[in-house]
N, CA, C and O atoms as a printed pandas DataFrame, in Angstrom:
     atom_number atom_name residue_name chain_id  residue_number  x_coord  y_coord  z_coord
0              1         N          MET        A               1   24.195   27.061  -19.631
1              2        CA          MET        A               1   23.757   27.592  -18.356
2              3         C          MET        A               1   22.405   26.977  -17.996
3              4         O          MET        A               1   21.480   26.991  -18.808
4              5         N          SER        A               2   22.294   26.453  -16.817
5              6        CA          SER        A               2   21.086   25.786  -16.367
6              7         C          SER        A               2   20.233   26.751  -15.543
7              8         O          SER        A               2   20.752   27.490  -14.707
8              9         N          THR        A               3   18.928   26.737  -15.785
9             10        CA          THR        A               3   18.002   27.544  -14.998
10            11         C          THR        A               3   17.673   26.791  -13.725
11            12         O          THR        A               3   17.392   25.593  -13.766
12            13         N          LYS        A               4   17.705   27.476  -12.601
13            14        CA          LYS        A               4   17.342   26.889  -11.316
14            15         C          LYS        A               4   16.038   27.504  -10.843
15            16         O          LYS        A               4   15.791   28.696  -11.032
16            17         N          PHE        A               5   15.217   26.687  -10.233
17            18        CA          PHE        A               5   13.963   27.129   -9.657
18            19         C          PHE        A               5   14.030   26.831   -8.166
19            20         O          PHE        A               5   14.198   25.679   -7.765
20            21         N          ASN        A               6   13.900   27.864   -7.351
21            22        CA          ASN        A               6   14.022   27.721   -5.907
22            23         C          ASN        A               6   12.667   27.694   -5.237
23            24         O          ASN        A               6   11.693   28.273   -5.720
24            25         N          GLY        A               7   12.632   27.004   -4.108
25            26        CA          GLY        A               7   11.418   26.940   -3.316
26            27         C          GLY        A               7   11.754   26.888   -1.839
27            28         O          GLY        A               7   12.913   26.736   -1.452
28            29         N          SER        A               8   10.717   27.016   -1.019
29            30        CA          SER        A               8   10.926   27.008    0.428
30            31         C          SER        A               8    9.616   26.717    1.145
31            32         O          SER        A               8    8.534   26.740    0.558
32            33         N          CYS        A               9    9.756   26.444    2.427
33            34        CA          CYS        A               9    8.588   26.278    3.277
34            35         C          CYS        A               9    8.136   27.665    3.764
35            36         O          CYS        A               9    8.769   28.666    3.427
36            37         N          LEU        A              10    7.085   27.735    4.528
37            38        CA          LEU        A              10    6.529   28.990    5.003
38            39         C          LEU        A              10    7.522   29.787    5.850
39            40         O          LEU        A              10    7.623   31.004    5.695
40            41         N          CYS        A              11    8.250   29.123    6.738
41            42        CA          CYS        A              11    9.180   29.835    7.624
42            43         C          CYS        A              11   10.545   30.077    6.988
43            44         O          CYS        A              11   11.341   30.854    7.515
44            45         N          GLY        A              12   10.825   29.425    5.869
45            46        CA          GLY        A              12   12.097   29.608    5.190
46            47         C          GLY        A              12   13.226   28.747    5.700
47            48         O          GLY        A              12   14.344   28.841    5.195
48            49         N          GLU        A              13   12.965   27.907    6.690
49            50        CA          GLU        A              13   14.004   27.011    7.212
50            51         C          GLU        A              13   14.419   25.991    6.149
51            52         O          GLU        A              13   15.604   25.697    5.995
52            53         N          VAL        A              14   13.449   25.460    5.428
53            54        CA          VAL        A              14   13.724   24.481    4.376
54            55         C          VAL        A              14   13.741   25.221    3.044
55            56         O          VAL        A              14   12.774   25.889    2.677
56            57         N          ARG        A              15   14.857   25.089    2.325
57            58        CA          ARG        A              15   15.010   25.715    1.006
58            59         C          ARG        A              15   15.568   24.672    0.049
59            60         O          ARG        A              15   16.392   23.843    0.433
60            61         N          PHE        A              16   15.116   24.719   -1.193
61            62        CA          PHE        A              16   15.557   23.742   -2.180
62            63         C          PHE        A              16   15.655   24.382   -3.543
63            64         O          PHE        A              16   15.165   25.488   -3.772
64            65         N          SER        A              17   16.304   23.655   -4.453
65            66        CA          SER        A              17   16.477   24.105   -5.824
66            67         C          SER        A              17   16.311   22.908   -6.747
67            68         O          SER        A              17   16.721   21.797   -6.410
68            69         N          VAL        A              18   15.707   23.134   -7.914
69            70        CA          VAL        A              18   15.571   22.104   -8.946
70            71         C          VAL        A              18   15.900   22.747  -10.289
71            72         O          VAL        A              18   15.899   23.971  -10.419
72            73         N          ASP        A              19   16.180   21.914  -11.279
73            74        CA          ASP        A              19   16.444   22.497  -12.602
74            75         C          ASP        A              19   15.494   22.001  -13.687
75            76         O          ASP        A              19   15.708   22.264  -14.871
76            77         N          GLY        A              20   14.441   21.283  -13.286
77            78        CA          GLY        A              20   13.476   20.828  -14.275
78            79         C          GLY        A              20   12.285   20.156  -13.624
79            80         O          GLY        A              20   12.278   19.883  -12.424
80            81         N          PHE        A              21   11.268   19.894  -14.450
81            82        CA          PHE        A              21   10.001   19.370  -13.958
82            83         C          PHE        A              21    9.462   18.285  -14.873
83            84         O          PHE        A              21    9.758   18.252  -16.067
84            85         N          SER        A              22    8.664   17.399  -14.290
85            86        CA          SER        A              22    7.919   16.411  -15.066
86            87         C          SER        A              22    6.897   17.155  -15.917
87            88         O          SER        A              22    6.483   18.262  -15.574
88            89         N          ASP        A              23    6.493   16.543  -17.025
89            90        CA          ASP        A              23    5.460   17.170  -17.850
90            91         C          ASP        A              23    4.059   16.789  -17.383
91            92         O          ASP        A              23    3.074   17.257  -17.955
92            93         N          LYS        A              24    3.952   15.955  -16.360
93            94        CA          LYS        A              24    2.656   15.564  -15.815
94            95         C          LYS        A              24    2.465   16.234  -14.456
95            96         O          LYS        A              24    3.204   15.984  -13.504
96            97         N          VAL        A              25    1.452   17.091  -14.401
97            98        CA          VAL        A              25    1.136   17.821  -13.176
98            99         C          VAL        A              25   -0.366   17.714  -12.967
99           100         O          VAL        A              25   -1.148   18.162  -13.805
100          101         N          ALA        A              26   -0.765   17.128  -11.859
101          102        CA          ALA        A              26   -2.194   16.915  -11.635
102          103         C          ALA        A              26   -2.651   17.500  -10.304
103          104         O          ALA        A              26   -1.902   17.559   -9.328
104          105         N          ASN        A              27   -3.901   17.927  -10.306
105          106        CA          ASN        A              27   -4.565   18.272   -9.054
106          107         C          ASN        A              27   -5.099   16.958   -8.492
107          108         O          ASN        A              27   -5.937   16.303   -9.112
108          109         N          CYS        A              28   -4.607   16.578   -7.309
109          110        CA          CYS        A              28   -5.025   15.315   -6.701
110          111         C          CYS        A              28   -6.090   15.575   -5.648
111          112         O          CYS        A              28   -5.877   16.326   -4.696
112          113         N          HIS        A              29   -7.245   14.936   -5.839
113          114        CA          HIS        A              29   -8.392   15.133   -4.962
114          115         C          HIS        A              29   -8.542   14.024   -3.922
115          116         O          HIS        A              29   -9.571   13.963   -3.249
116          117         N          CYS        A              30   -7.552   13.148   -3.768
117          118        CA          CYS        A              30   -7.682   12.076   -2.770
118          119         C          CYS        A              30   -7.788   12.694   -1.375
119          120         O          CYS        A              30   -7.326   13.812   -1.144
120          121         N          SER        A              31   -8.390   11.967   -0.468
121          122        CA          SER        A              31   -8.604   12.511    0.879
122          123         C          SER        A              31   -7.287   12.800    1.591
123          124         O          SER        A              31   -7.217   13.732    2.392
124          125         N          MET        A              32   -6.245   12.022    1.318
125          126        CA          MET        A              32   -4.954   12.281    1.974
126          127         C          MET        A              32   -4.349   13.593    1.492
127          128         O          MET        A              32   -3.842   14.368    2.303
128          129         N          CYS        A              33   -4.391   13.855    0.192
129          130        CA          CYS        A              33   -3.867   15.133   -0.314
130          131         C          CYS        A              33   -4.681   16.294    0.233
131          132         O          CYS        A              33   -4.122   17.322    0.614
132          133         N          ARG        A              34   -6.003   16.135    0.275
133          134        CA          ARG        A              34   -6.840   17.214    0.800
134          135         C          ARG        A              34   -6.487   17.528    2.245
135          136         O          ARG        A              34   -6.341   18.694    2.612
136          137         N          LYS        A              35   -6.350   16.499    3.063
137          138        CA          LYS        A              35   -6.017   16.727    4.468
138          139         C          LYS        A              35   -4.588   17.244    4.649
139          140         O          LYS        A              35   -4.351   18.136    5.464
140          141         N          PHE        A              36   -3.648   16.695    3.903
141          142        CA          PHE        A              36   -2.242   17.107    4.028
142          143         C          PHE        A              36   -2.045   18.568    3.646
143          144         O          PHE        A              36   -1.276   19.285    4.285
144          145         N          HIS        A              37   -2.741   19.004    2.603
145          146        CA          HIS        A              37   -2.580   20.378    2.125
146          147         C          HIS        A              37   -3.602   21.333    2.730
147          148         O          HIS        A              37   -3.473   22.547    2.575
148          149         N          GLY        A              38   -4.614   20.806    3.416
149          150        CA          GLY        A              38   -5.646   21.667    3.985
150          151         C          GLY        A              38   -6.391   22.430    2.916
151          152         O          GLY        A              38   -6.731   23.599    3.096
152          153         N          ALA        A              39   -6.646   21.766    1.800
153          154        CA          ALA        A              39   -7.242   22.428    0.643
154          155         C          ALA        A              39   -8.100   21.430   -0.134
155          156         O          ALA        A              39   -8.150   20.246    0.201
156          157         N          ALA        A              40   -8.770   21.920   -1.169
157          158        CA          ALA        A              40   -9.640   21.070   -1.980
158          159         C          ALA        A              40   -8.875   19.979   -2.711
159          160         O          ALA        A              40   -9.424   18.918   -3.007
160          161         N          PHE        A              41   -7.592   20.243   -3.003
161          162        CA          PHE        A              41   -6.737   19.259   -3.666
162          163         C          PHE        A              41   -5.286   19.665   -3.454
163          164         O          PHE        A              41   -4.991   20.795   -3.068
164          165         N          GLY        A              42   -4.389   18.722   -3.712
165          166        CA          GLY        A              42   -2.961   19.010   -3.710
166          167         C          GLY        A              42   -2.454   18.975   -5.134
167          168         O          GLY        A              42   -2.899   18.154   -5.936
168          169         N          THR        A              43   -1.524   19.862   -5.457
169          170        CA          THR        A              43   -0.944   19.874   -6.796
170          171         C          THR        A              43    0.553   19.662   -6.652
171          172         O          THR        A              43    1.263   20.500   -6.097
172          173         N          LEU        A              44    1.023   18.527   -7.159
173          174        CA          LEU        A              44    2.420   18.142   -7.006
174          175         C          LEU        A              44    3.055   17.896   -8.361
175          176         O          LEU        A              44    2.377   17.593   -9.343
176          177         N          VAL        A              45    4.380   18.035   -8.393
177          178        CA          VAL        A              45    5.111   17.817   -9.639
178          179         C          VAL        A              45    6.421   17.097   -9.346
179          180         O          VAL        A              45    7.098   17.403   -8.365
180          181         N          GLY        A              46    6.773   16.142  -10.197
181          182        CA          GLY        A              46    8.085   15.523  -10.130
182          183         C          GLY        A              46    9.133   16.535  -10.573
183          184         O          GLY        A              46    8.861   17.389  -11.417
184          185         N          VAL        A              47   10.326   16.440  -10.006
185          186        CA          VAL        A              47   11.373   17.423  -10.302
186          187         C          VAL        A              47   12.667   16.743  -10.709
187          188         O          VAL        A              47   12.864   15.553  -10.461
188          189         N          ASN        A              48   13.546   17.512  -11.335
189          190        CA          ASN        A              48   14.859   17.029  -11.750
190          191         C          ASN        A              48   15.941   17.728  -10.935
191          192         O          ASN        A              48   15.870   18.929  -10.674
192          193         N          ASN        A              49   16.941   16.950  -10.542
193          194        CA          ASN        A              49   18.126   17.472   -9.856
194          195         C          ASN        A              49   17.788   18.320   -8.646
195          196         O          ASN        A              49   18.184   19.482   -8.551
196          197         N          LEU        A              50   17.051   17.722   -7.723
197          198        CA          LEU        A              50   16.694   18.381   -6.474
198          199         C          LEU        A              50   17.925   18.541   -5.594
199          200         O          LEU        A              50   18.668   17.584   -5.373
200          201         N          THR        A              51   18.139   19.756   -5.092
201          202        CA          THR        A              51   19.200   20.041   -4.133
202          203         C          THR        A              51   18.570   20.709   -2.922
203          204         O          THR        A              51   17.855   21.702   -3.056
204          205         N          TRP        A              52   18.834   20.168   -1.746
205          206        CA          TRP        A              52   18.365   20.803   -0.519
206          207         C          TRP        A              52   19.387   21.880   -0.165
207          208         O          TRP        A              52   20.536   21.560    0.141
208          209         N          LEU        A              53   18.990   23.136   -0.201
209          210        CA          LEU        A              53   19.900   24.249    0.071
210          211         C          LEU        A              53   20.061   24.495    1.564
211          212         O          LEU        A              53   21.133   24.895    2.018
212          213         N          SER        A              54   19.004   24.259    2.324
213          214        CA          SER        A              54   19.066   24.385    3.786
214          215         C          SER        A              54   17.867   23.678    4.394
215          216         O          SER        A              54   16.857   23.453    3.727
216          217         N          GLY        A              55   17.990   23.333    5.658
217          218        CA          GLY        A              55   16.870   22.798    6.406
218          219         C          GLY        A              55   16.532   21.345    6.192
219          220         O          GLY        A              55   15.480   20.894    6.645
220          221         N          LYS        A              56   17.374   20.598    5.525
221          222        CA          LYS        A              56   17.043   19.183    5.303
222          223         C          LYS        A              56   16.810   18.467    6.636
223          224         O          LYS        A              56   16.002   17.542    6.714
224          225         N          SER        A              57   17.517   18.895    7.679
225          226        CA          SER        A              57   17.337   18.285    9.001
226          227         C          SER        A              57   15.981   18.647    9.619
227          228         O          SER        A              57   15.552   18.012   10.582
228          229         N          GLN        A              58   15.310   19.657    9.073
229          230        CA          GLN        A              58   13.984   20.058    9.567
230          231         C          GLN        A              58   12.860   19.221    8.947
231          232         O          GLN        A              58   11.714   19.302    9.389
232          233         N          LEU        A              59   13.180   18.424    7.933
233          234        CA          LEU        A              59   12.157   17.621    7.275
234          235         C          LEU        A              59   11.661   16.515    8.195
235          236         O          LEU        A              59   12.445   15.839    8.862
236          237         N          LYS        A              60   10.357   16.346    8.217
237          238        CA          LYS        A              60    9.724   15.244    8.933
238          239         C          LYS        A              60    8.818   14.544    7.941
239          240         O          LYS        A              60    8.420   15.117    6.926
240          241         N          GLU        A              61    8.496   13.290    8.251
241          242        CA          GLU        A              61    7.691   12.499    7.335
242          243         C          GLU        A              61    6.553   11.800    8.056
243          244         O          GLU        A              61    6.659   11.420    9.222
244          245         N          TYR        A              62    5.470   11.645    7.324
245          246        CA          TYR        A              62    4.347   10.847    7.773
246          247         C          TYR        A              62    4.125    9.759    6.730
247          248         O          TYR        A              62    3.914   10.049    5.553
248          249         N          VAL        A              63    4.174    8.505    7.172
249          250        CA          VAL        A              63    3.924    7.380    6.268
250          251         C          VAL        A              63    2.508    6.882    6.525
251          252         O          VAL        A              63    2.182    6.432    7.624
252          253         N          ALA        A              64    1.680    6.970    5.499
253          254        CA          ALA        A              64    0.275    6.562    5.600
254          255         C          ALA        A              64    0.160    5.041    5.580
255          256         O          ALA        A              64    1.125    4.336    5.285
256          257         N          GLU        A              65   -1.025    4.554    5.897
257          258        CA          GLU        A              65   -1.272    3.113    5.909
258          259         C          GLU        A              65   -0.961    2.461    4.574
259          260         O          GLU        A              65   -0.551    1.301    4.537
260          261         N          ASN        A              66   -1.150    3.187    3.468
261          262        CA          ASN        A              66   -0.894    2.609    2.148
262          263         C          ASN        A              66    0.585    2.704    1.745
263          264         O          ASN        A              66    0.953    2.308    0.639
264          265         N          GLY        A              67    1.419    3.221    2.632
265          266        CA          GLY        A              67    2.856    3.277    2.379
266          267         C          GLY        A              67    3.347    4.556    1.732
267          268         O          GLY        A              67    4.556    4.752    1.605
268          269         N          THR        A              68    2.436    5.439    1.316
269          270        CA          THR        A              68    2.873    6.713    0.747
270          271         C          THR        A              68    3.448    7.594    1.849
271          272         O          THR        A              68    3.033    7.519    3.006
272          273         N          THR        A              69    4.409    8.427    1.470
273          274        CA          THR        A              69    5.087    9.289    2.441
274          275         C          THR        A              69    4.801   10.748    2.141
275          276         O          THR        A              69    4.947   11.197    1.004
276          277         N          ARG        A              70    4.400   11.477    3.149
277          278        CA          ARG        A              70    4.179   12.919    3.063
278          279         C          ARG        A              70    5.300   13.592    3.852
279          280         O          ARG        A              70    5.584   13.218    4.990
280          281         N          THR        A              71    5.933   14.593    3.232
281          282        CA          THR        A              71    7.068   15.281    3.847
282          283         C          THR        A              71    6.670   16.717    4.151
283          284         O          THR        A              71    6.026   17.379    3.336
284          285         N          PHE        A              72    7.060   17.195    5.335
285          286        CA          PHE        A              72    6.699   18.536    5.770
286          287         C          PHE        A              72    7.813   19.143    6.621
287          288         O          PHE        A              72    8.698   18.434    7.099
288          289         N          CYS        A              73    7.759   20.462    6.805
289          290        CA          CYS        A              73    8.729   21.157    7.651
290          291         C          CYS        A              73    8.311   20.988    9.107
291          292         O          CYS        A              73    7.166   21.271    9.459
292          293         N          SER        A              74    9.223   20.533    9.950
293          294        CA          SER        A              74    8.893   20.319   11.355
294          295         C          SER        A              74    8.762   21.626   12.131
295          296         O          SER        A              74    8.223   21.637   13.237
296          297         N          HIS        A              75    9.246   22.718   11.566
297          298        CA          HIS        A              75    9.180   24.012   12.262
298          299         C          HIS        A              75    7.843   24.721   11.992
299          300         O          HIS        A              75    7.173   25.144   12.934
300          301         N          CYS        A              76    7.450   24.855   10.721
301          302        CA          CYS        A              76    6.225   25.599   10.388
302          303         C          CYS        A              76    5.079   24.709    9.920
303          304         O          CYS        A              76    3.938   25.167    9.846
304          305         N          GLY        A              77    5.361   23.444    9.604
305          306        CA          GLY        A              77    4.320   22.516    9.179
306          307         C          GLY        A              77    3.986   22.549    7.701
307          308         O          GLY        A              77    3.071   21.850    7.266
308          309         N          SER        A              78    4.699   23.339    6.920
309          310        CA          SER        A              78    4.402   23.418    5.481
310          311         C          SER        A              78    4.445   22.042    4.820
311          312         O          SER        A              78    5.373   21.264    5.038
312          313         N          SER        A              79    3.433   21.759    4.016
313          314        CA          SER        A              79    3.365   20.531    3.239
314          315         C          SER        A              79    4.300   20.670    2.049
315          316         O          SER        A              79    4.071   21.510    1.178
316          317         N          LEU        A              80    5.344   19.863    2.000
317          318        CA          LEU        A              80    6.349   20.012    0.955
318          319         C          LEU        A              80    6.228   19.006   -0.169
319          320         O          LEU        A              80    6.468   19.352   -1.325
320          321         N          GLY        A              81    5.862   17.771    0.133
321          322        CA          GLY        A              81    5.826   16.812   -0.952
322          323         C          GLY        A              81    5.305   15.443   -0.592
323          324         O          GLY        A              81    4.879   15.177    0.532
324          325         N          PHE        A              82    5.357   14.581   -1.597
325          326        CA          PHE        A              82    4.748   13.254   -1.570
326          327         C          PHE        A              82    5.663   12.260   -2.274
327          328         O          PHE        A              82    6.313   12.591   -3.265
328          329         N          ARG        A              83    5.704   11.044   -1.751
329          330        CA          ARG        A              83    6.411    9.959   -2.434
330          331         C          ARG        A              83    5.555    8.700   -2.389
331          332         O          ARG        A              83    4.859    8.437   -1.408
332          333         N          VAL        A              84    5.620    7.926   -3.475
333          334        CA          VAL        A              84    4.941    6.636   -3.463
334          335         C          VAL        A              84    5.741    5.674   -2.589
335          336         O          VAL        A              84    6.906    5.917   -2.272
336          337         N          LYS        A              85    5.103    4.603   -2.219
337          338        CA          LYS        A              85    5.699    3.612   -1.324
338          339         C          LYS        A              85    7.068    3.170   -1.824
339          340         O          LYS        A              85    7.228    2.791   -2.985
340          341         N          GLY        A              86    8.042    3.223   -0.941
341          342        CA          GLY        A              86    9.378    2.717   -1.219
342          343         C          GLY        A              86   10.318    3.677   -1.925
343          344         O          GLY        A              86   11.492    3.351   -2.105
344          345         N          GLU        A              87    9.846    4.849   -2.332
345          346        CA          GLU        A              87   10.711    5.794   -3.043
346          347         C          GLU        A              87   11.565    6.598   -2.054
347          348         O          GLU        A              87   11.086    6.980   -0.987
348          349         N          PRO        A              88   12.810    6.849   -2.407
349          350        CA          PRO        A              88   13.684    7.648   -1.541
350          351         C          PRO        A              88   13.339    9.138   -1.624
351          352         O          PRO        A              88   12.625    9.562   -2.533
352          353         N          LEU        A              89   13.835    9.915   -0.693
353          354        CA          LEU        A              89   13.578   11.351   -0.649
354          355         C          LEU        A              89   13.944   12.043   -1.957
355          356         O          LEU        A              89   13.301   13.022   -2.335
356          357         N          GLU        A              90   14.955   11.557   -2.647
357          358        CA          GLU        A              90   15.387   12.164   -3.909
358          359         C          GLU        A              90   14.298   12.111   -4.984
359          360         O          GLU        A              90   14.341   12.881   -5.943
360          361         N          ASN        A              91   13.322   11.208   -4.832
361          362        CA          ASN        A              91   12.247   11.054   -5.819
362          363         C          ASN        A              91   10.934   11.701   -5.367
363          364         O          ASN        A              91    9.856   11.308   -5.814
364          365         N          ILE        A              92   11.030   12.676   -4.497
365          366        CA          ILE        A              92    9.840   13.366   -3.997
366          367         C          ILE        A              92    9.169   14.153   -5.117
367          368         O          ILE        A              92    9.839   14.712   -5.985
368          369         N          GLU        A              93    7.856   14.190   -5.088
369          370        CA          GLU        A              93    7.076   15.102   -5.927
370          371         C          GLU        A              93    6.790   16.294   -5.034
371          372         O          GLU        A              93    6.210   16.142   -3.958
372          373         N          LEU        A              94    7.192   17.482   -5.472
373          374        CA          LEU        A              94    7.049   18.672   -4.642
374          375         C          LEU        A              94    5.728   19.380   -4.889
375          376         O          LEU        A              94    5.202   19.383   -6.002
376          377         N          SER        A              95    5.210   19.972   -3.843
377          378        CA          SER        A              95    4.013   20.796   -3.969
378          379         C          SER        A              95    4.368   22.037   -4.771
379          380         O          SER        A              95    5.306   22.753   -4.419
380          381         N          ILE        A              96    3.626   22.304   -5.854
381          382        CA          ILE        A              96    4.002   23.431   -6.709
382          383         C          ILE        A              96    3.835   24.765   -5.979
383          384         O          ILE        A              96    4.431   25.766   -6.380
384          385         N          SER        A              97    3.042   24.789   -4.928
385          386        CA          SER        A              97    2.849   26.040   -4.193
386          387         C          SER        A              97    4.053   26.422   -3.333
387          388         O          SER        A              97    4.083   27.520   -2.779
388          389         N          THR        A              98    5.037   25.544   -3.210
389          390        CA          THR        A              98    6.215   25.864   -2.402
390          391         C          THR        A              98    7.310   26.574   -3.195
391          392         O          THR        A              98    8.316   26.991   -2.621
392          393         N          PHE        A              99    7.126   26.714   -4.503
393          394        CA          PHE        A              99    8.146   27.416   -5.296
394          395         C          PHE        A              99    8.014   28.921   -5.083
395          396         O          PHE        A              99    6.910   29.451   -4.961
396          397         N          ASP        A             100    9.150   29.593   -5.042
397          398        CA          ASP        A             100    9.189   31.016   -4.713
398          399         C          ASP        A             100    8.906   31.926   -5.899
399          400         O          ASP        A             100    8.618   33.108   -5.713
400          401         N          THR        A             101    8.982   31.403   -7.094
401          402        CA          THR        A             101    8.709   32.183   -8.299
402          403         C          THR        A             101    7.854   31.333   -9.240
403          404         O          THR        A             101    7.625   30.151   -8.984
404          405         N          ASP        A             102    7.396   31.928  -10.302
405          406        CA          ASP        A             102    6.629   31.185  -11.297
406          407         C          ASP        A             102    7.484   30.051  -11.859
407          408         O          ASP        A             102    8.690   30.199  -12.054
408          409         N          ILE        A             103    6.837   28.924  -12.112
409          410        CA          ILE        A             103    7.544   27.772  -12.677
410          411         C          ILE        A             103    6.864   27.374  -13.987
411          412         O          ILE        A             103    5.666   27.602  -14.160
412          413         N          PRO        A             104    7.628   26.778  -14.912
413          414        CA          PRO        A             104    7.089   26.457  -16.237
414          415         C          PRO        A             104    6.341   25.120  -16.284
415          416         O          PRO        A             104    6.741   24.190  -16.985
416          417         N          VAL        A             105    5.251   25.049  -15.524
417          418        CA          VAL        A             105    4.430   23.838  -15.531
418          419         C          VAL        A             105    2.985   24.230  -15.775
419          420         O          VAL        A             105    2.576   25.364  -15.526
420          421         N          LYS        A             106    2.223   23.265  -16.270
421          422        CA          LYS        A             106    0.801   23.472  -16.500
422          423         C          LYS        A             106    0.071   22.222  -16.020
423          424         O          LYS        A             106    0.407   21.104  -16.410
424          425         N          VAL        A             107   -0.920   22.424  -15.178
425          426        CA          VAL        A             107   -1.725   21.309  -14.699
426          427         C          VAL        A             107   -2.442   20.698  -15.899
427          428         O          VAL        A             107   -3.124   21.390  -16.655
428          429         N          ASP        A             108   -2.272   19.375  -16.057
429          430        CA          ASP        A             108   -2.856   18.715  -17.229
430          431         C          ASP        A             108   -3.933   17.694  -16.895
431          432         O          ASP        A             108   -4.500   17.083  -17.800
432          433         N          ALA        A             109   -4.227   17.497  -15.606
433          434        CA          ALA        A             109   -5.239   16.500  -15.247
434          435         C          ALA        A             109   -5.710   16.710  -13.813
435          436         O          ALA        A             109   -5.080   17.398  -13.010
436          437         N          GLN        A             110   -6.842   16.084  -13.534
437          438        CA          GLN        A             110   -7.389   16.015  -12.183
438          439         C          GLN        A             110   -7.496   14.532  -11.862
439          440         O          GLN        A             110   -8.115   13.772  -12.607
440          441         N          ILE        A             111   -6.891   14.120  -10.748
441          442        CA          ILE        A             111   -6.871   12.698  -10.407
442          443         C          ILE        A             111   -7.578   12.442   -9.078
443          444         O          ILE        A             111   -7.742   13.337   -8.249
444          445         N          TYR        A             112   -7.987   11.198   -8.910
445          446        CA          TYR        A             112   -8.715   10.744   -7.727
446          447         C          TYR        A             112   -9.940   11.617   -7.465
447          448         O          TYR        A             112  -10.265   11.932   -6.320
448          449         N          THR        A             113  -10.609   11.998   -8.547
449          450        CA          THR        A             113  -11.788   12.848   -8.428
450          451         C          THR        A             113  -12.968   12.124   -7.775
451          452         O          THR        A             113  -13.914   12.766   -7.319
452          453         N          GLY        A             114  -12.913   10.804   -7.731
453          454        CA          GLY        A             114  -13.949   10.041   -7.047
454          455         C          GLY        A             114  -13.964   10.301   -5.550
455          456         O          GLY        A             114  -14.905    9.901   -4.865
456          457         N          TYR        A             115  -12.944   10.961   -5.035
457          458        CA          TYR        A             115  -12.823   11.250   -3.604
458          459         C          TYR        A             115  -12.905   12.748   -3.315
459          460         O          TYR        A             115  -12.685   13.170   -2.179
460          461         N          LYS        A             116  -13.215   13.546   -4.317
461          462        CA          LYS        A             116  -13.202   15.000   -4.147
462          463         C          LYS        A             116  -14.233   15.444   -3.114
463          464         O          LYS        A             116  -15.223   14.760   -2.856
464          465         N          ALA        A             117  -13.966   16.612   -2.534
465          466        CA          ALA        A             117  -14.903   17.199   -1.585
466          467         C          ALA        A             117  -16.174   17.614   -2.327
467          468         O          ALA        A             117  -16.106   18.114   -3.450
468          469         N          ASN        A             118  -17.315   17.409   -1.705
469          470        CA          ASN        A             118  -18.586   17.723   -2.367
470          471         C          ASN        A             118  -18.721   19.215   -2.678
471          472         O          ASN        A             118  -19.484   19.585   -3.571
472          473         N          TRP        A             119  -18.014   20.059   -1.977
473          474        CA          TRP        A             119  -18.094   21.506   -2.189
474          475         C          TRP        A             119  -17.112   22.022   -3.237
475          476         O          TRP        A             119  -17.080   23.219   -3.523
476          477         N          CYS        A             120  -16.323   21.135   -3.803
477          478        CA          CYS        A             120  -15.321   21.521   -4.798
478          479         C          CYS        A             120  -15.836   21.236   -6.206
479          480         O          CYS        A             120  -16.338   20.148   -6.487
480          481         N          GLU        A             121  -15.705   22.216   -7.073
481          482        CA          GLU        A             121  -16.079   22.047   -8.473
482          483         C          GLU        A             121  -14.835   21.677   -9.281
483          484         O          GLU        A             121  -13.782   22.296   -9.129
484          485         N          LEU        A             122  -14.962   20.676  -10.132
485          486        CA          LEU        A             122  -13.855   20.302  -11.005
486          487         C          LEU        A             122  -13.688   21.353  -12.099
487          488         O          LEU        A             122  -14.624   22.083  -12.428
488          489         N          GLN        A             123  -12.495   21.416  -12.648
489          490        CA          GLN        A             123  -12.215   22.319  -13.755
490          491         C          GLN        A             123  -12.607   21.610  -15.049
491          492         O          GLN        A             123  -11.961   20.632  -15.426
492          493         N          PRO        A             124  -13.643   22.076  -15.737
493          494        CA          PRO        A             124  -14.161   21.352  -16.904
494          495         C          PRO        A             124  -13.177   21.255  -18.063
495          496         O          PRO        A             124  -13.321   20.366  -18.902
496          497         N          GLU        A             125  -12.194   22.125  -18.140
497          498        CA          GLU        A             125  -11.235   22.096  -19.247
498          499         C          GLU        A             125  -10.131   21.053  -19.049
499          500         O          GLU        A             125   -9.347   20.804  -19.964
500          501         N          LEU        A             126  -10.063   20.441  -17.860
501          502        CA          LEU        A             126   -9.022   19.442  -17.587
502          503         C          LEU        A             126   -9.605   18.034  -17.563
503          504         O          LEU        A             126  -10.705   17.832  -17.048
504          505         N          PRO        A             127   -8.881   17.055  -18.112
505          506        CA          PRO        A             127   -9.323   15.660  -17.997
506          507         C          PRO        A             127   -9.445   15.269  -16.521
507          508         O          PRO        A             127   -8.608   15.649  -15.702
508          509         N          ALA        A             128  -10.481   14.518  -16.193
509          510        CA          ALA        A             128  -10.702   14.066  -14.824
510          511         C          ALA        A             128  -10.665   12.544  -14.774
511          512         O          ALA        A             128  -11.280   11.867  -15.598
512          513         N          HIS        A             129   -9.933   12.018  -13.796
513          514        CA          HIS        A             129   -9.792   10.585  -13.615
514          515         C          HIS        A             129  -10.319   10.225  -12.224
515          516         O          HIS        A             129   -9.857   10.776  -11.225
516          517         N          SER        A             130  -11.267    9.320  -12.157
517          518        CA          SER        A             130  -11.857    8.926  -10.884
518          519         C          SER        A             130  -10.806    8.373   -9.926
519          520         O          SER        A             130  -10.882    8.589   -8.716
520          521         N          GLU        A             131   -9.840    7.670  -10.466
521          522        CA          GLU        A             131   -8.705    7.169   -9.682
522          523         C          GLU        A             131   -7.458    7.880  -10.237
523          524         O          GLU        A             131   -7.515    9.058  -10.588
524          525         N          GLY        A             132   -6.332    7.150  -10.313
525          526        CA          GLY        A             132   -5.121    7.747  -10.854
526          527         C          GLY        A             132   -5.209    7.878  -12.370
527          528         O          GLY        A             132   -6.222    7.543  -12.984
528          529         N          ARG        A             133   -4.135    8.369  -12.950
529          530        CA          ARG        A             133   -4.103    8.503  -14.406
530          531         C          ARG        A             133   -4.210    7.137  -15.070
531          532         O          ARG        A             133   -3.725    6.139  -14.537
532          533         N          SER        A             134   -4.836    7.099  -16.218
533          534        CA          SER        A             134   -4.871    5.870  -17.004
534          535         C          SER        A             134   -3.492    5.685  -17.625
535          536         O          SER        A             134   -2.852    6.664  -18.009
536          537         N          SER        A             135   -3.045    4.488  -17.723
537          538        CA          SER        A             135   -1.712    4.249  -18.298
538          539         C          SER        A             135   -1.709    4.399  -19.782
539          540         O          SER        A             135   -0.668    4.231  -20.418
C-alpha cells in the first residue's frame, strides 16, 4: 500500500498527489524565490509520482530570463512550484507549503544566501550556501 500526500492551491482549484519526496529540501533565498513566494525564502521539494487530481488547466507559468519556470494557479495566484530550464512539468519541485497535511521532509540547507533579504536571519543550525548546493 502506497502512502499519498495531497496538496492544493489557496482556492482549491488545483489539487495534486505525490507518493514520495527528494531527500534534499532547501530554503532558497534567491531574489526570484523571494518575489515568487512573497516571503523571505521559498522552500521547495522534488516529488515522486506526481498526479494532478484537478485544475491542471488552471496552471500558468512564468519563464524567467535565466530559463527557470515558476508555476502558479491562474485563479488564486498561489505559488506552486519551480523547474530548472528545459524540465517538463512532471519534474516540478513543489512548494512544501502547498501540501494539505504534514509531510515527511526536513529542510537540510539554505541556498543562495548571498541574495538573502537584509532583514532575514539565517537558521544557524542549517548549512548555508552562498550560491546553490556544492556538488
